[in-house]
matplotlib code that plots the C-alpha trace (Angstrom):
import matplotlib.pyplot as plt

x = [8.0, 9.4, 8.4, 8.0, 7.8, 6.3, 8.4, 8.3, 6.0, 7.0, 4.2, 3.2, 0.7, 3.6, 4.7, 8.2, 8.9, 9.7, 11.7, 14.9, 13.7, 10.8, 8.2, 9.3, 12.4, 10.3, 10.6, 8.2, 10.1, 13.7, 12.9, 12.1, 9.0, 11.2, 13.1, 9.8, 8.6, 11.9, 11.8, 8.2, 8.8, 11.8, 9.9, 11.0, 8.8, 10.0, 13.3, 14.1, 12.8, 12.7, 12.2, 10.5, 11.9, 11.0, 11.3, 14.8, 15.7, 19.4, 18.5, 17.0, 19.7, 22.2, 20.3, 21.6, 18.3, 17.4, 15.6, 13.5, 13.0, 9.8, 11.1, 7.7, 6.7, 5.3, 2.7, 1.8, 0.2, 0.9, 0.0, 2.6, 5.2, 4.3, 4.6, 8.2, 9.0, 7.2, 10.3, 9.6, 6.1, 7.1, 7.1, 4.4, 4.7, 3.8, 3.3, 3.5, 2.9, 5.8, 3.7, 2.4, 3.8, 2.5, 3.4, 5.3, 2.6, 0.4, 2.9, 3.4, -0.3, -0.4, 2.3, 0.3, -2.7, -3.4, -5.8, -4.4, -5.1, -5.3, -5.9, -5.2, -8.0, -8.7, -12.1, -11.5, -10.8, -13.3, -11.4, -8.2, -10.0, -11.7, -8.3, -7.1, -10.0, -12.7, -15.2, -13.9, -16.3, -14.6, -11.6, -13.0, -13.6, -16.0, -15.1, -17.7, -16.8, -19.1, -19.3, -16.6, -14.1, -14.4, -14.3, -17.3, -16.4, -13.4, -12.2, -15.2, -15.3, -18.3, -20.0, -22.1, -21.1, -23.1, -20.7, -17.6, -16.9, -13.2, -10.5, -7.7, -4.3, -2.0, -0.6, -1.5, -0.3, -0.4, 0.2, 2.1, -1.3, -2.8, 0.1, -0.7, -4.2, -2.8, -0.5, -3.3, -5.7, -3.3, -2.0, -5.4, -5.4, -4.4, -1.4, -3.5, -5.8, -2.9, -0.9, -3.9, -4.7, -4.5, -4.4, -8.0, -9.4, -7.4, -8.7, -12.3, -11.9, -10.7, -13.6, -16.0, -14.5, -15.1, -11.6, -11.7, -10.1, -10.1, -9.7, -7.5, -8.9, -6.8, -7.9, -5.3, -1.5, -0.8, -1.1, -0.8, 1.4, -0.1, -0.3, 1.4, -1.6, -0.9, 2.8, 1.9, -0.7, 1.8, 4.4, 1.7, 0.6, 4.3, 4.9, 1.7, 2.8, 0.0, 2.2, 4.3, 5.5, 8.3, 11.3]
y = [14.4, 10.8, 7.7, 4.4, 1.1, -1.7, -4.7, -7.1, -9.8, -12.9, -13.0, -16.6, -16.5, -15.9, -19.5, -20.2, -16.6, -15.7, -18.6, -16.6, -13.0, -10.8, -10.3, -6.7, -8.1, -9.9, -8.3, -6.9, -6.6, -6.3, -4.1, -5.1, -3.9, -2.2, -0.3, 0.9, 2.1, 3.9, 5.6, 6.7, 8.0, 10.1, 13.4, 16.8, 16.8, 13.4, 13.9, 10.3, 6.8, 4.2, 0.4, -1.7, -5.2, -8.7, -11.8, -12.1, -8.7, -9.0, -8.8, -5.3, -3.9, -3.7, -1.0, 1.8, 3.0, 3.4, 0.3, -0.7, -4.4, -6.2, -9.3, -10.8, -10.2, -13.7, -13.1, -9.5, -7.3, -4.0, -1.8, -3.5, -3.0, 0.7, 1.0, -0.3, 3.1, 5.0, 7.1, 8.8, 9.8, 13.5, 13.8, 13.4, 10.0, 8.6, 4.9, 2.3, -1.4, -3.3, -5.4, -2.6, -0.5, 2.9, 5.9, 8.8, 11.3, 9.6, 10.3, 13.9, 14.5, 12.7, 14.8, 18.0, 16.9, 18.7, 16.4, 14.4, 11.0, 10.6, 7.2, 6.6, 4.7, 3.4, 4.4, 2.3, -0.8, -3.1, -3.5, -4.4, -6.8, -8.6, -9.4, -10.6, -12.7, -15.0, -13.1, -9.6, -9.4, -12.4, -10.1, -6.6, -4.7, -1.9, 1.6, 4.3, 8.0, 11.1, 14.1, 16.0, 13.2, 11.9, 8.1, 6.6, 2.9, 0.8, -2.7, -4.8, -8.2, -9.8, -6.6, -5.7, -3.7, -0.7, -0.5, -0.3, 3.2, 2.3, 0.1, 0.9, 0.7, 0.3, 3.9, 6.6, 9.7, 10.5, 13.8, 13.9, 14.5, 11.5, 9.4, 10.4, 9.1, 5.8, 5.6, 6.5, 4.0, 1.1, 1.7, 0.5, -2.7, -6.1, -7.7, -10.3, -7.7, -5.5, -8.3, -9.1, -5.5, -4.7, -1.2, -1.0, -2.3, 0.4, 3.1, 1.8, 1.9, 5.5, 6.4, 4.9, 7.0, 10.2, 10.8, 12.4, 10.3, 11.4, 9.6, 10.7, 9.1, 7.7, 5.8, 3.1, 3.7, 1.1, -2.6, -5.1, -8.2, -10.5, -13.8, -15.5, -14.4, -10.8, -11.2, -12.5, -9.7, -7.0, -8.3, -8.3, -4.8, -3.7, -5.3, -3.7, -0.3, 0.0, 0.2, 3.3, 2.7, 0.5, 2.3]
z = [4.2, 4.0, 2.1, 3.9, 2.0, 4.0, 2.7, 5.6, 4.1, 2.2, -0.4, 0.0, -2.8, -5.2, -4.5, -5.8, -6.6, -3.0, -1.8, -1.6, -1.6, -0.4, -3.0, -3.7, -5.4, -8.1, -11.5, -14.0, -17.3, -16.0, -13.1, -9.5, -7.8, -5.2, -7.9, -9.4, -6.0, -5.2, -8.6, -8.2, -4.7, -5.9, -5.9, -4.6, -1.5, -0.3, 1.4, 2.5, 1.7, 4.5, 4.2, 6.8, 6.5, 7.7, 5.5, 4.0, 5.5, 4.6, 0.9, 1.4, 3.7, 0.9, -1.0, 1.2, 2.6, 6.2, 7.4, 10.4, 11.0, 12.0, 13.8, 14.1, 10.4, 10.0, 12.8, 12.1, 9.5, 7.8, 10.8, 13.0, 10.3, 10.0, 13.8, 13.5, 12.0, 14.8, 15.4, 12.0, 13.0, 13.5, 9.7, 7.1, 5.6, 2.2, 2.9, 0.2, 0.1, -1.5, -3.8, -5.9, -8.7, -9.7, -11.9, -10.4, -11.3, -8.7, -6.0, -7.3, -6.8, -3.5, -1.9, -2.7, -0.7, 2.5, 4.4, 7.4, 5.8, 2.0, 0.5, -3.2, -4.8, -8.4, -9.6, -12.7, -10.6, -12.3, -15.6, -13.7, -11.3, -14.2, -15.5, -12.1, -11.0, -12.4, -10.2, -9.3, -6.3, -4.7, -3.9, -4.1, -0.9, 0.0, -0.8, -0.3, -0.7, -0.4, -2.6, -0.6, -1.1, 2.4, 2.7, 4.6, 4.3, 3.3, 3.4, 4.0, 2.2, 0.6, -0.5, -3.5, -6.5, -5.2, -2.2, -4.4, -5.8, -6.2, -4.8, -2.3, -4.0, -1.0, -1.3, 1.2, 3.0, 6.7, 8.4, 11.7, 13.4, 11.8, 12.9, 16.5, 15.9, 14.9, 17.9, 20.3, 18.7, 18.6, 22.2, 23.4, 21.5, 22.9, 21.3, 19.6, 18.0, 17.0, 15.3, 13.1, 12.3, 8.5, 7.1, 5.8, 9.1, 10.9, 8.4, 8.9, 12.7, 12.5, 10.3, 12.7, 15.5, 13.5, 12.1, 8.6, 5.9, 2.3, -1.1, -4.0, -7.2, -10.0, -13.1, -13.7, -13.8, -11.1, -10.4, -7.5, -7.7, -5.1, -7.1, -10.0, -12.1, -11.2, -12.1, -15.5, -16.0, -15.0, -17.4, -20.2, -19.3, -19.5, -22.8, -24.2, -23.0, -20.5, -17.4, -17.5, -13.9, -15.3, -16.6]

ax = plt.figure().add_subplot(projection="3d")
ax.plot(x, y, z, "-o")
ax.set_aspect("equal")
plt.show()
């Protein structure tokens, strides 16, 4: 099993914080987001960590990890970045966005899962979203899961609270079999559609085709840093001792 951090994007909503570096090099406390991710992914079952670079790639190539570069990062989304590491698809992959931080115990639980696709979701999402947004429903996306843990819907905008049983965190695990599903699905897409394809739209499309995707619930222990408000919130959570992902 390997870890893949998708670190190609600039993070334009962080404004001046990403002029000279990708958003994963922003700090919470005195620790970069990337350092938090690398520490959390340092578990026994993950034998190698890989970075997919894009914006300001040279700043990440000095860390000593294997990298794959997405040369069209500005015009593509997460799925295209993941496909840049397609040569690694013979192994199970724990895939992480680069603008999130999470506690290592979440990764330790994730690597023990046996389903082909496992998505980490926060069932206590509302308290975090209320701190991030004036109206949490403006940013929240659908997440419906059945009693067996199988996800029935994910990633739709403009939904009601009844359609939100949690929020996707940006951390997930794929088996080699599941990665072949992704390759087969994306091979049939036009370039224009593929470039715009985000991860939750991919997952929803696979669900609609009958592929089983399961959720792994957590209650806090993570946060997303997508805006300057998020960065301020993450620093406050750290200072208050509510963000143990920071060492």
